[in-house]
DORO-45728 format. One record per residue (C-alpha): residue number from 1; x, y, z. Coordinates in nm, 3 decimals. Each point is the difference from the previous one (the first is absolute). Layout:
<pt><i>NUM</i><east>X</east><north>Y</north><up>Z</up></pt>
...
END
This chain:
<pt><i>1</i><east>24.335</east><north>19.492</north><up>19.662</up></pt>
<pt><i>2</i><east>-0.348</east><north>0.079</north><up>0.277</up></pt>
<pt><i>3</i><east>0.108</east><north>0.350</north><up>-0.120</up></pt>
<pt><i>4</i><east>-0.053</east><north>-0.106</north><up>-0.438</up></pt>
<pt><i>5</i><east>-0.245</east><north>0.138</north><up>-0.167</up></pt>
<pt><i>6</i><east>-0.153</east><north>-0.125</north><up>-0.351</up></pt>
<pt><i>7</i><east>-0.163</east><north>0.266</north><up>-0.260</up></pt>
<pt><i>8</i><east>-0.206</east><north>-0.048</north><up>-0.311</up></pt>
<pt><i>9</i><east>0.084</east><north>0.244</north><up>-0.288</up></pt>
<pt><i>10</i><east>-0.159</east><north>0.090</north><up>-0.325</up></pt>
<pt><i>11</i><east>-0.014</east><north>0.264</north><up>-0.295</up></pt>
<pt><i>12</i><east>-0.433</east><north>-0.071</north><up>-0.043</up></pt>
<pt><i>13</i><east>0.096</east><north>-0.174</north><up>-0.302</up></pt>
<pt><i>14</i><east>-0.345</east><north>-0.029</north><up>-0.201</up></pt>
<pt><i>15</i><east>-0.133</east><north>-0.329</north><up>0.010</up></pt>
<pt><i>16</i><east>-0.251</east><north>-0.240</north><up>-0.130</up></pt>
<pt><i>17</i><east>-0.236</east><north>-0.149</north><up>0.133</up></pt>
<pt><i>18</i><east>-0.171</east><north>-0.384</north><up>0.024</up></pt>
<pt><i>19</i><east>-0.119</east><north>0.014</north><up>-0.345</up></pt>
<pt><i>20</i><east>0.314</east><north>0.138</north><up>-0.113</up></pt>
<pt><i>21</i><east>-0.113</east><north>0.383</north><up>-0.113</up></pt>
<pt><i>22</i><east>0.236</east><north>0.259</north><up>0.057</up></pt>
<pt><i>23</i><east>-0.147</east><north>0.194</north><up>0.284</up></pt>
<pt><i>24</i><east>-0.062</east><north>0.404</north><up>0.032</up></pt>
<pt><i>25</i><east>0.277</east><north>0.214</north><up>0.206</up></pt>
<pt><i>26</i><east>-0.297</east><north>0.098</north><up>0.218</up></pt>
<pt><i>27</i><east>-0.043</east><north>-0.358</north><up>0.076</up></pt>
<pt><i>28</i><east>0.343</east><north>-0.086</north><up>0.056</up></pt>
<pt><i>29</i><east>0.079</east><north>0.263</north><up>0.215</up></pt>
<pt><i>30</i><east>-0.286</east><north>-0.132</north><up>0.220</up></pt>
<pt><i>31</i><east>0.118</east><north>-0.337</north><up>-0.006</up></pt>
<pt><i>32</i><east>0.343</east><north>0.084</north><up>0.156</up></pt>
<pt><i>33</i><east>-0.196</east><north>0.147</north><up>0.285</up></pt>
<pt><i>34</i><east>-0.162</east><north>-0.322</north><up>0.036</up></pt>
<pt><i>35</i><east>0.311</east><north>-0.157</north><up>-0.007</up></pt>
<pt><i>36</i><east>0.127</east><north>0.216</north><up>0.242</up></pt>
<pt><i>37</i><east>-0.299</east><north>-0.050</north><up>0.238</up></pt>
<pt><i>38</i><east>0.061</east><north>-0.389</north><up>-0.024</up></pt>
<pt><i>39</i><east>0.380</east><north>0.049</north><up>0.129</up></pt>
<pt><i>40</i><east>-0.079</east><north>0.242</north><up>0.245</up></pt>
<pt><i>41</i><east>-0.218</east><north>-0.280</north><up>0.175</up></pt>
<pt><i>42</i><east>0.196</east><north>-0.297</north><up>-0.029</up></pt>
<pt><i>43</i><east>0.348</east><north>0.136</north><up>0.143</up></pt>
<pt><i>44</i><east>0.209</east><north>0.155</north><up>-0.333</up></pt>
<pt><i>45</i><east>0.231</east><north>0.282</north><up>0.212</up></pt>
<pt><i>46</i><east>0.012</east><north>0.262</north><up>-0.314</up></pt>
<pt><i>47</i><east>-0.213</east><north>0.102</north><up>-0.321</up></pt>
<pt><i>48</i><east>0.224</east><north>0.197</north><up>-0.258</up></pt>
<pt><i>49</i><east>-0.127</east><north>0.104</north><up>-0.284</up></pt>
<pt><i>50</i><east>0.200</east><north>0.106</north><up>-0.288</up></pt>
<pt><i>51</i><east>0.031</east><north>0.311</north><up>-0.239</up></pt>
<pt><i>52</i><east>-0.046</east><north>-0.080</north><up>-0.379</up></pt>
<pt><i>53</i><east>-0.090</east><north>0.212</north><up>-0.294</up></pt>
<pt><i>54</i><east>-0.082</east><north>-0.270</north><up>-0.293</up></pt>
<pt><i>55</i><east>-0.327</east><north>-0.119</north><up>-0.164</up></pt>
<pt><i>56</i><east>0.093</east><north>-0.360</north><up>0.221</up></pt>
<pt><i>57</i><east>-0.050</east><north>0.188</north><up>0.304</up></pt>
<pt><i>58</i><east>-0.331</east><north>0.110</north><up>0.190</up></pt>
<pt><i>59</i><east>0.222</east><north>0.189</north><up>0.303</up></pt>
<pt><i>60</i><east>0.162</east><north>0.336</north><up>-0.101</up></pt>
<pt><i>61</i><east>-0.089</east><north>0.127</north><up>0.367</up></pt>
<pt><i>62</i><east>0.104</east><north>-0.237</north><up>0.234</up></pt>
<pt><i>63</i><east>-0.128</east><north>0.226</north><up>0.344</up></pt>
<pt><i>64</i><east>-0.286</east><north>0.092</north><up>-0.119</up></pt>
<pt><i>65</i><east>-0.161</east><north>-0.404</north><up>-0.082</up></pt>
<pt><i>66</i><east>0.248</east><north>-0.045</north><up>0.369</up></pt>
<pt><i>67</i><east>-0.243</east><north>0.267</north><up>0.137</up></pt>
<pt><i>68</i><east>-0.308</east><north>-0.175</north><up>-0.104</up></pt>
<pt><i>69</i><east>0.148</east><north>-0.316</north><up>0.181</up></pt>
<pt><i>70</i><east>0.079</east><north>0.150</north><up>0.274</up></pt>
<pt><i>71</i><east>-0.354</east><north>0.090</north><up>0.128</up></pt>
<pt><i>72</i><east>-0.070</east><north>-0.403</north><up>-0.101</up></pt>
<pt><i>73</i><east>0.296</east><north>-0.139</north><up>0.248</up></pt>
<pt><i>74</i><east>0.114</east><north>0.026</north><up>0.313</up></pt>
<pt><i>75</i><east>0.354</east><north>-0.176</north><up>0.087</up></pt>
<pt><i>76</i><east>0.238</east><north>-0.014</north><up>-0.320</up></pt>
<pt><i>77</i><east>0.215</east><north>0.277</north><up>-0.074</up></pt>
<pt><i>78</i><east>-0.026</east><north>0.162</north><up>-0.301</up></pt>
<pt><i>79</i><east>0.238</east><north>0.137</north><up>-0.306</up></pt>
<pt><i>80</i><east>0.163</east><north>0.056</north><up>-0.350</up></pt>
<pt><i>81</i><east>0.219</east><north>-0.235</north><up>-0.143</up></pt>
<pt><i>82</i><east>0.118</east><north>0.221</north><up>-0.186</up></pt>
<pt><i>83</i><east>-0.088</east><north>0.360</north><up>-0.006</up></pt>
<pt><i>84</i><east>0.175</east><north>0.168</north><up>-0.256</up></pt>
<pt><i>85</i><east>0.135</east><north>0.293</north><up>0.147</up></pt>
<pt><i>86</i><east>0.227</east><north>0.175</north><up>-0.256</up></pt>
<pt><i>87</i><east>-0.324</east><north>0.084</north><up>-0.262</up></pt>
<pt><i>88</i><east>-0.183</east><north>0.102</north><up>0.298</up></pt>
<pt><i>89</i><east>0.042</east><north>0.252</north><up>0.308</up></pt>
<pt><i>90</i><east>0.141</east><north>-0.059</north><up>0.345</up></pt>
<pt><i>91</i><east>-0.271</east><north>0.189</north><up>0.104</up></pt>
<pt><i>92</i><east>-0.309</east><north>-0.085</north><up>-0.093</up></pt>
<pt><i>93</i><east>0.169</east><north>-0.381</north><up>-0.016</up></pt>
<pt><i>94</i><east>0.059</east><north>0.060</north><up>0.422</up></pt>
<pt><i>95</i><east>-0.429</east><north>0.182</north><up>0.037</up></pt>
<pt><i>96</i><east>-0.099</east><north>-0.261</north><up>-0.174</up></pt>
<pt><i>97</i><east>0.141</east><north>-0.274</north><up>0.232</up></pt>
<pt><i>98</i><east>-0.030</east><north>0.171</north><up>0.282</up></pt>
<pt><i>99</i><east>-0.365</east><north>0.041</north><up>-0.073</up></pt>
<pt><i>100</i><east>-0.029</east><north>-0.369</north><up>-0.097</up></pt>
<pt><i>101</i><east>0.162</east><north>-0.090</north><up>0.368</up></pt>
<pt><i>102</i><east>-0.306</east><north>0.200</north><up>0.185</up></pt>
<pt><i>103</i><east>-0.268</east><north>-0.188</north><up>-0.191</up></pt>
<pt><i>104</i><east>0.183</east><north>-0.319</north><up>0.117</up></pt>
<pt><i>105</i><east>0.084</east><north>0.111</north><up>0.324</up></pt>
<pt><i>106</i><east>0.310</east><north>-0.036</north><up>-0.011</up></pt>
<pt><i>107</i><east>0.117</east><north>-0.270</north><up>-0.245</up></pt>
<pt><i>108</i><east>0.152</east><north>0.146</north><up>-0.323</up></pt>
<pt><i>109</i><east>0.310</east><north>-0.005</north><up>-0.145</up></pt>
<pt><i>110</i><east>0.220</east><north>0.084</north><up>-0.300</up></pt>
<pt><i>111</i><east>0.217</east><north>-0.160</north><up>-0.195</up></pt>
<pt><i>112</i><east>0.213</east><north>0.241</north><up>-0.243</up></pt>
<pt><i>113</i><east>0.172</east><north>-0.082</north><up>-0.346</up></pt>
<pt><i>114</i><east>0.074</east><north>0.115</north><up>-0.309</up></pt>
<pt><i>115</i><east>-0.215</east><north>-0.217</north><up>-0.191</up></pt>
<pt><i>116</i><east>0.054</east><north>-0.254</north><up>-0.239</up></pt>
<pt><i>117</i><east>-0.188</east><north>0.102</north><up>-0.237</up></pt>
<pt><i>118</i><east>0.013</east><north>0.335</north><up>-0.159</up></pt>
<pt><i>119</i><east>-0.337</east><north>0.091</north><up>-0.102</up></pt>
<pt><i>120</i><east>-0.061</east><north>0.254</north><up>0.296</up></pt>
<pt><i>121</i><east>0.271</east><north>0.227</north><up>-0.157</up></pt>
<pt><i>122</i><east>-0.124</east><north>0.185</north><up>-0.300</up></pt>
<pt><i>123</i><east>-0.365</east><north>-0.043</north><up>0.114</up></pt>
<pt><i>124</i><east>0.100</east><north>0.223</north><up>0.318</up></pt>
<pt><i>125</i><east>0.214</east><north>0.203</north><up>-0.205</up></pt>
<pt><i>126</i><east>0.355</east><north>-0.113</north><up>0.122</up></pt>
<pt><i>127</i><east>0.304</east><north>-0.053</north><up>-0.234</up></pt>
<pt><i>128</i><east>0.156</east><north>-0.408</north><up>0.008</up></pt>
<pt><i>129</i><east>0.323</east><north>0.217</north><up>-0.016</up></pt>
<pt><i>130</i><east>-0.026</east><north>0.098</north><up>0.337</up></pt>
<pt><i>131</i><east>-0.054</east><north>-0.341</north><up>0.162</up></pt>
<pt><i>132</i><east>0.251</east><north>-0.032</north><up>0.278</up></pt>
<pt><i>133</i><east>-0.052</east><north>0.349</north><up>0.118</up></pt>
<pt><i>134</i><east>-0.322</east><north>0.039</north><up>0.007</up></pt>
<pt><i>135</i><east>-0.028</east><north>-0.288</north><up>0.216</up></pt>
<pt><i>136</i><east>0.348</east><north>0.075</north><up>0.207</up></pt>
<pt><i>137</i><east>-0.190</east><north>0.382</north><up>0.054</up></pt>
<pt><i>138</i><east>-0.344</east><north>-0.117</north><up>0.094</up></pt>
<pt><i>139</i><east>0.097</east><north>-0.253</north><up>0.244</up></pt>
<pt><i>140</i><east>0.242</east><north>0.247</north><up>0.203</up></pt>
<pt><i>141</i><east>-0.319</east><north>0.224</north><up>-0.009</up></pt>
<pt><i>142</i><east>-0.166</east><north>-0.270</north><up>0.151</up></pt>
<pt><i>143</i><east>0.206</east><north>-0.136</north><up>0.252</up></pt>
<pt><i>144</i><east>-0.053</east><north>0.354</north><up>0.120</up></pt>
<pt><i>145</i><east>-0.432</east><north>-0.016</north><up>-0.001</up></pt>
<pt><i>146</i><east>0.030</east><north>-0.305</north><up>0.175</up></pt>
<pt><i>147</i><east>0.123</east><north>0.218</north><up>0.283</up></pt>
<pt><i>148</i><east>-0.291</east><north>0.117</north><up>0.068</up></pt>
<pt><i>149</i><east>0.054</east><north>0.365</north><up>0.050</up></pt>
<pt><i>150</i><east>0.114</east><north>0.328</north><up>-0.267</up></pt>
<pt><i>151</i><east>0.194</east><north>-0.063</north><up>-0.278</up></pt>
<pt><i>152</i><east>0.283</east><north>0.190</north><up>-0.185</up></pt>
<pt><i>153</i><east>0.062</east><north>-0.160</north><up>-0.318</up></pt>
<pt><i>154</i><east>0.145</east><north>0.136</north><up>-0.320</up></pt>
<pt><i>155</i><east>0.094</east><north>-0.272</north><up>-0.289</up></pt>
<pt><i>156</i><east>-0.007</east><north>0.065</north><up>-0.403</up></pt>
<pt><i>157</i><east>-0.311</east><north>-0.203</north><up>-0.041</up></pt>
<pt><i>158</i><east>-0.267</east><north>0.196</north><up>0.145</up></pt>
<pt><i>159</i><east>-0.055</east><north>0.287</north><up>0.204</up></pt>
<pt><i>160</i><east>0.218</east><north>0.108</north><up>0.292</up></pt>
<pt><i>161</i><east>-0.225</east><north>-0.040</north><up>0.364</up></pt>
<pt><i>162</i><east>0.128</east><north>0.266</north><up>0.257</up></pt>
<pt><i>163</i><east>-0.118</east><north>-0.095</north><up>0.340</up></pt>
<pt><i>164</i><east>-0.309</east><north>-0.164</north><up>-0.104</up></pt>
<pt><i>165</i><east>-0.244</east><north>-0.224</north><up>0.174</up></pt>
<pt><i>166</i><east>-0.169</east><north>-0.286</north><up>-0.138</up></pt>
<pt><i>167</i><east>-0.357</east><north>-0.129</north><up>0.132</up></pt>
<pt><i>168</i><east>-0.145</east><north>-0.225</north><up>0.114</up></pt>
<pt><i>169</i><east>0.211</east><north>-0.137</north><up>0.233</up></pt>
<pt><i>170</i><east>-0.028</east><north>-0.371</north><up>0.123</up></pt>
<pt><i>171</i><east>-0.113</east><north>-0.088</north><up>0.323</up></pt>
<pt><i>172</i><east>0.312</east><north>-0.195</north><up>0.078</up></pt>
<pt><i>173</i><east>0.250</east><north>0.277</north><up>-0.119</up></pt>
<pt><i>174</i><east>0.172</east><north>-0.252</north><up>-0.232</up></pt>
<pt><i>175</i><east>-0.153</east><north>-0.155</north><up>-0.362</up></pt>
<pt><i>176</i><east>0.212</east><north>-0.308</north><up>-0.050</up></pt>
<pt><i>177</i><east>0.209</east><north>0.048</north><up>-0.334</up></pt>
<pt><i>178</i><east>0.216</east><north>-0.259</north><up>-0.153</up></pt>
<pt><i>179</i><east>0.165</east><north>-0.020</north><up>-0.310</up></pt>
<pt><i>180</i><east>-0.038</east><north>-0.224</north><up>-0.284</up></pt>
<pt><i>181</i><east>0.336</east><north>-0.117</north><up>-0.167</up></pt>
<pt><i>182</i><east>0.048</east><north>-0.197</north><up>-0.319</up></pt>
<pt><i>183</i><east>0.321</east><north>-0.078</north><up>0.008</up></pt>
<pt><i>184</i><east>0.207</east><north>0.307</north><up>-0.063</up></pt>
<pt><i>185</i><east>0.277</east><north>0.022</north><up>0.350</up></pt>
<pt><i>186</i><east>-0.023</east><north>0.380</north><up>-0.010</up></pt>
<pt><i>187</i><east>-0.335</east><north>-0.064</north><up>0.084</up></pt>
<pt><i>188</i><east>0.053</east><north>-0.213</north><up>0.238</up></pt>
<pt><i>189</i><east>0.257</east><north>0.267</north><up>0.180</up></pt>
<pt><i>190</i><east>-0.299</east><north>0.297</north><up>-0.045</up></pt>
<pt><i>191</i><east>-0.216</east><north>-0.204</north><up>0.200</up></pt>
<pt><i>192</i><east>0.257</east><north>-0.084</north><up>0.258</up></pt>
<pt><i>193</i><east>0.073</east><north>0.405</north><up>0.023</up></pt>
<pt><i>194</i><east>-0.331</east><north>0.138</north><up>0.082</up></pt>
<pt><i>195</i><east>-0.078</east><north>-0.316</north><up>0.210</up></pt>
<pt><i>196</i><east>-0.237</east><north>-0.173</north><up>-0.160</up></pt>
<pt><i>197</i><east>-0.118</east><north>-0.357</north><up>-0.049</up></pt>
<pt><i>198</i><east>0.127</east><north>-0.162</north><up>-0.317</up></pt>
<pt><i>199</i><east>-0.250</east><north>-0.189</north><up>-0.162</up></pt>
<pt><i>200</i><east>0.133</east><north>-0.210</north><up>-0.294</up></pt>
<pt><i>201</i><east>-0.182</east><north>-0.100</north><up>-0.279</up></pt>
<pt><i>202</i><east>0.113</east><north>-0.323</north><up>-0.145</up></pt>
<pt><i>203</i><east>-0.205</east><north>-0.083</north><up>-0.320</up></pt>
<pt><i>204</i><east>0.256</east><north>-0.283</north><up>-0.169</up></pt>
<pt><i>205</i><east>0.275</east><north>-0.240</north><up>0.118</up></pt>
<pt><i>206</i><east>0.148</east><north>-0.100</north><up>0.272</up></pt>
<pt><i>207</i><east>-0.091</east><north>0.156</north><up>0.345</up></pt>
<pt><i>208</i><east>0.300</east><north>-0.043</north><up>0.144</up></pt>
<pt><i>209</i><east>0.207</east><north>0.228</north><up>-0.249</up></pt>
<pt><i>210</i><east>-0.164</east><north>0.310</north><up>0.192</up></pt>
<pt><i>211</i><east>0.191</east><north>-0.134</north><up>0.286</up></pt>
<pt><i>212</i><east>0.229</east><north>0.266</north><up>-0.046</up></pt>
<pt><i>213</i><east>-0.196</east><north>0.305</north><up>0.025</up></pt>
<pt><i>214</i><east>-0.169</east><north>-0.128</north><up>0.331</up></pt>
<pt><i>215</i><east>0.375</east><north>0.031</north><up>0.105</up></pt>
<pt><i>216</i><east>0.073</east><north>0.329</north><up>-0.184</up></pt>
<pt><i>217</i><east>-0.314</east><north>0.159</north><up>0.135</up></pt>
<pt><i>218</i><east>0.111</east><north>-0.123</north><up>0.356</up></pt>
<pt><i>219</i><east>0.347</east><north>0.126</north><up>-0.020</up></pt>
<pt><i>220</i><east>-0.079</east><north>0.337</north><up>-0.128</up></pt>
<pt><i>221</i><east>-0.240</east><north>0.091</north><up>0.282</up></pt>
<pt><i>222</i><east>0.300</east><north>-0.111</north><up>0.216</up></pt>
<pt><i>223</i><east>0.201</east><north>0.236</north><up>-0.191</up></pt>
<pt><i>224</i><east>-0.263</east><north>0.281</north><up>-0.018</up></pt>
<pt><i>225</i><east>-0.146</east><north>-0.003</north><up>0.401</up></pt>
<pt><i>226</i><east>-0.315</east><north>-0.108</north><up>-0.151</up></pt>
<pt><i>227</i><east>-0.229</east><north>-0.258</north><up>0.124</up></pt>
<pt><i>228</i><east>0.008</east><north>-0.338</north><up>-0.217</up></pt>
<pt><i>229</i><east>-0.360</east><north>-0.066</north><up>-0.029</up></pt>
<pt><i>230</i><east>-0.095</east><north>-0.425</north><up>-0.066</up></pt>
<pt><i>231</i><east>0.004</east><north>-0.045</north><up>-0.352</up></pt>
<pt><i>232</i><east>-0.317</east><north>-0.059</north><up>-0.238</up></pt>
<pt><i>233</i><east>-0.049</east><north>-0.222</north><up>-0.310</up></pt>
<pt><i>234</i><east>-0.229</east><north>-0.002</north><up>-0.247</up></pt>
<pt><i>235</i><east>-0.056</east><north>-0.254</north><up>-0.258</up></pt>
<pt><i>236</i><east>-0.264</east><north>-0.173</north><up>-0.285</up></pt>
<pt><i>237</i><east>-0.197</east><north>-0.272</north><up>0.110</up></pt>
<pt><i>238</i><east>-0.323</east><north>-0.173</north><up>-0.028</up></pt>
<pt><i>239</i><east>-0.185</east><north>-0.273</north><up>0.187</up></pt>
<pt><i>240</i><east>-0.201</east><north>-0.285</north><up>-0.082</up></pt>
<pt><i>241</i><east>-0.127</east><north>-0.358</north><up>0.140</up></pt>
<pt><i>242</i><east>0.293</east><north>-0.160</north><up>-0.210</up></pt>
<pt><i>243</i><east>0.318</east><north>0.078</north><up>-0.142</up></pt>
<pt><i>244</i><east>-0.111</east><north>-0.068</north><up>-0.358</up></pt>
<pt><i>245</i><east>-0.338</east><north>0.174</north><up>0.013</up></pt>
<pt><i>246</i><east>0.187</east><north>0.321</north><up>0.132</up></pt>
<pt><i>247</i><east>0.240</east><north>0.016</north><up>-0.278</up></pt>
<pt><i>248</i><east>-0.273</east><north>-0.127</north><up>-0.246</up></pt>
<pt><i>249</i><east>-0.188</east><north>0.278</north><up>0.125</up></pt>
<pt><i>250</i><east>0.257</east><north>0.297</north><up>0.030</up></pt>
<pt><i>251</i><east>0.231</east><north>-0.134</north><up>-0.297</up></pt>
<pt><i>252</i><east>-0.144</east><north>0.142</north><up>-0.278</up></pt>
<pt><i>253</i><east>-0.149</east><north>0.335</north><up>0.102</up></pt>
<pt><i>254</i><east>0.296</east><north>0.067</north><up>0.151</up></pt>
<pt><i>255</i><east>0.221</east><north>-0.064</north><up>-0.287</up></pt>
<pt><i>256</i><east>-0.253</east><north>0.210</north><up>-0.232</up></pt>
<pt><i>257</i><east>0.085</east><north>0.301</north><up>0.219</up></pt>
<pt><i>258</i><east>0.360</east><north>-0.076</north><up>0.047</up></pt>
<pt><i>259</i><east>0.073</east><north>-0.034</north><up>-0.386</up></pt>
<pt><i>260</i><east>-0.237</east><north>0.309</north><up>-0.056</up></pt>
<pt><i>261</i><east>0.199</east><north>0.206</north><up>0.260</up></pt>
<pt><i>262</i><east>0.294</east><north>-0.152</north><up>-0.131</up></pt>
<pt><i>263</i><east>-0.031</east><north>0.099</north><up>-0.384</up></pt>
<pt><i>264</i><east>0.022</east><north>0.367</north><up>0.096</up></pt>
<pt><i>265</i><east>0.325</east><north>-0.069</north><up>0.192</up></pt>
<pt><i>266</i><east>0.163</east><north>-0.211</north><up>-0.247</up></pt>
<pt><i>267</i><east>-0.020</east><north>-0.342</north><up>0.207</up></pt>
<pt><i>268</i><east>-0.083</east><north>-0.328</north><up>-0.189</up></pt>
<pt><i>269</i><east>-0.287</east><north>-0.164</north><up>0.050</up></pt>
<pt><i>270</i><east>0.015</east><north>-0.246</north><up>0.327</up></pt>
<pt><i>271</i><east>0.018</east><north>-0.379</north><up>-0.006</up></pt>
<pt><i>272</i><east>-0.222</east><north>-0.236</north><up>0.174</up></pt>
<pt><i>273</i><east>0.373</east><north>-0.146</north><up>0.075</up></pt>
<pt><i>274</i><east>0.136</east><north>0.312</north><up>0.180</up></pt>
<pt><i>275</i><east>-0.360</east><north>0.054</north><up>0.208</up></pt>
<pt><i>276</i><east>0.060</east><north>-0.345</north><up>0.101</up></pt>
<pt><i>277</i><east>0.324</east><north>0.052</north><up>0.155</up></pt>
<pt><i>278</i><east>-0.095</east><north>0.311</north><up>0.161</up></pt>
<pt><i>279</i><east>-0.350</east><north>-0.127</north><up>0.166</up></pt>
<pt><i>280</i><east>0.336</east><north>-0.288</north><up>0.112</up></pt>
<pt><i>281</i><east>0.292</east><north>0.224</north><up>0.061</up></pt>
<pt><i>282</i><east>-0.078</east><north>0.377</north><up>-0.065</up></pt>
<pt><i>283</i><east>-0.259</east><north>0.234</north><up>0.140</up></pt>
<pt><i>284</i><east>-0.305</east><north>-0.156</north><up>-0.040</up></pt>
<pt><i>285</i><east>-0.195</east><north>-0.121</north><up>0.260</up></pt>
<pt><i>286</i><east>-0.236</east><north>-0.201</north><up>-0.175</up></pt>
<pt><i>287</i><east>-0.176</east><north>-0.324</north><up>0.078</up></pt>
<pt><i>288</i><east>-0.257</east><north>-0.177</north><up>0.305</up></pt>
<pt><i>289</i><east>0.048</east><north>0.141</north><up>0.332</up></pt>
<pt><i>290</i><east>0.272</east><north>-0.234</north><up>0.086</up></pt>
<pt><i>291</i><east>0.247</east><north>0.054</north><up>-0.285</up></pt>
<pt><i>292</i><east>-0.093</east><north>0.392</north><up>0.019</up></pt>
<pt><i>293</i><east>0.081</east><north>-0.033</north><up>0.380</up></pt>
<pt><i>294</i><east>0.318</east><north>-0.173</north><up>-0.039</up></pt>
<pt><i>295</i><east>0.118</east><north>0.272</north><up>-0.234</up></pt>
<pt><i>296</i><east>-0.060</east><north>0.278</north><up>0.225</up></pt>
<pt><i>297</i><east>0.143</east><north>-0.119</north><up>0.283</up></pt>
<pt><i>298</i><east>0.326</east><north>-0.064</north><up>-0.188</up></pt>
<pt><i>299</i><east>0.033</east><north>0.286</north><up>-0.131</up></pt>
<pt><i>300</i><east>-0.085</east><north>0.205</north><up>0.304</up></pt>
<pt><i>301</i><east>0.262</east><north>-0.191</north><up>0.196</up></pt>
<pt><i>302</i><east>0.234</east><north>0.025</north><up>-0.283</up></pt>
<pt><i>303</i><east>-0.013</east><north>0.410</north><up>-0.044</up></pt>
<pt><i>304</i><east>-0.117</east><north>0.027</north><up>0.383</up></pt>
<pt><i>305</i><east>-0.212</east><north>0.192</north><up>-0.068</up></pt>
<pt><i>306</i><east>-0.325</east><north>0.151</north><up>0.199</up></pt>
<pt><i>307</i><east>-0.238</east><north>0.041</north><up>-0.229</up></pt>
<pt><i>308</i><east>-0.137</east><north>-0.203</north><up>-0.279</up></pt>
<pt><i>309</i><east>-0.255</east><north>0.147</north><up>-0.243</up></pt>
<pt><i>310</i><east>-0.147</east><north>-0.180</north><up>-0.272</up></pt>
<pt><i>311</i><east>-0.120</east><north>0.125</north><up>-0.303</up></pt>
<pt><i>312</i><east>-0.295</east><north>-0.222</north><up>-0.061</up></pt>
<pt><i>313</i><east>-0.109</east><north>0.169</north><up>-0.367</up></pt>
<pt><i>314</i><east>0.083</east><north>-0.062</north><up>-0.323</up></pt>
<pt><i>315</i><east>-0.193</east><north>0.091</north><up>-0.327</up></pt>
<pt><i>316</i><east>-0.372</east><north>-0.122</north><up>-0.019</up></pt>
<pt><i>317</i><east>0.042</east><north>-0.256</north><up>0.267</up></pt>
<pt><i>318</i><east>-0.388</east><north>-0.087</north><up>0.099</up></pt>
<pt><i>319</i><east>-0.143</east><north>0.222</north><up>0.291</up></pt>
<pt><i>320</i><east>-0.077</east><north>-0.347</north><up>0.125</up></pt>
<pt><i>321</i><east>0.358</east><north>-0.114</north><up>-0.012</up></pt>
<pt><i>322</i><east>0.126</east><north>0.311</north><up>0.160</up></pt>
<pt><i>323</i><east>-0.228</east><north>-0.037</north><up>0.244</up></pt>
<pt><i>324</i><east>0.071</east><north>-0.376</north><up>0.078</up></pt>
<pt><i>325</i><east>0.368</east><north>0.083</north><up>-0.001</up></pt>
<pt><i>326</i><east>-0.053</east><north>0.320</north><up>0.278</up></pt>
<pt><i>327</i><east>-0.194</east><north>-0.283</north><up>0.222</up></pt>
<pt><i>328</i><east>0.295</east><north>-0.213</north><up>0.000</up></pt>
<pt><i>329</i><east>0.207</east><north>0.183</north><up>0.056</up></pt>
<pt><i>330</i><east>-0.147</east><north>0.092</north><up>0.339</up></pt>
<pt><i>331</i><east>-0.140</east><north>-0.272</north><up>0.106</up></pt>
<pt><i>332</i><east>0.279</east><north>-0.263</north><up>-0.120</up></pt>
<pt><i>333</i><east>0.322</east><north>0.100</north><up>-0.155</up></pt>
<pt><i>334</i><east>0.078</east><north>0.297</north><up>0.298</up></pt>
<pt><i>335</i><east>-0.086</east><north>-0.263</north><up>0.281</up></pt>
<pt><i>336</i><east>0.222</east><north>-0.263</north><up>-0.212</up></pt>
<pt><i>337</i><east>0.325</east><north>0.247</north><up>-0.017</up></pt>
<pt><i>338</i><east>-0.028</east><north>0.115</north><up>0.365</up></pt>
<pt><i>339</i><east>-0.015</east><north>-0.378</north><up>0.086</up></pt>
<pt><i>340</i><east>0.323</east><north>-0.050</north><up>-0.219</up></pt>
<pt><i>341</i><east>0.213</east><north>0.322</north><up>0.128</up></pt>
<pt><i>342</i><east>-0.089</east><north>-0.113</north><up>0.334</up></pt>
<pt><i>343</i><east>0.117</east><north>-0.395</north><up>-0.045</up></pt>
<pt><i>344</i><east>0.310</east><north>0.123</north><up>-0.158</up></pt>
<pt><i>345</i><east>0.055</east><north>0.253</north><up>0.287</up></pt>
<pt><i>346</i><east>-0.020</east><north>-0.311</north><up>0.206</up></pt>
<pt><i>347</i><east>0.243</east><north>-0.214</north><up>-0.155</up></pt>
<pt><i>348</i><east>0.345</east><north>-0.069</north><up>0.071</up></pt>
<pt><i>349</i><east>0.311</east><north>0.330</north><up>-0.017</up></pt>
END
């Protein structure tokens, strides 16, 4: 487990200040940069920004914020989590992340996804009826762009390319690219087809229910003759000094956001009992450093993943509480998880 990696994810949720006031979008973005600087200083391996186009979130252009972070950090990798490729242009996505790779001296990566929210589709002039074909064609083109050679491609969702060269090139000749999957077997198989690493978005329920997807990915890669990379997972989490403190800060703000989004999707309002059950047995890593470390270690063992990313912001969590979560994750949780897994590796087989 020495090569195990740990990351932090955020969608740039607009937070409260310590007086309970909702901050501006500008301040929210600057605070994300501060969180990233701290994460880089305390040993977090990866910092990822998701893309949203809703009023609750400040980050709609992850690579722009990541470019700012690149100039203030030196070691951790910087990526998206996810880039909604279906409603973007693959050529422009590649160019933006190749530029980020230059600014960060080779630390850029991208996670491509179809997006669990659909606001970007009408915003950028795409028809939701084309949801599946948009991603299928665009990831096919992106896979060609990753070769960093002239591309000839045609499809139904954008203009064809004939021996088109795309710039800038990366210094290494390789832009690390993942595919984010929320539970579609076809998406798992697609990741294996293109030889791209798989990132599982596990936001509820017991993590071990995703074990069949890890197995499917590895079997599909073998059949396609591609590389089965170490699988990653990302899930929500929040850390405070005690379990009760973490839950009491997190839950009321999470409930407001969850119920607002749920109303749009026809979900019932979340109950405290459901939340507590997911904290104990599901995929919400909330509590003291010891509690969170123990549960993350169990999830890593259950799925045999090579990377764990924690989504550390949810709703209007106070700025100071988010910084404290980042600090505890890097200084306490990550070392504890490594120790737990190292001890279990040495135990009887």
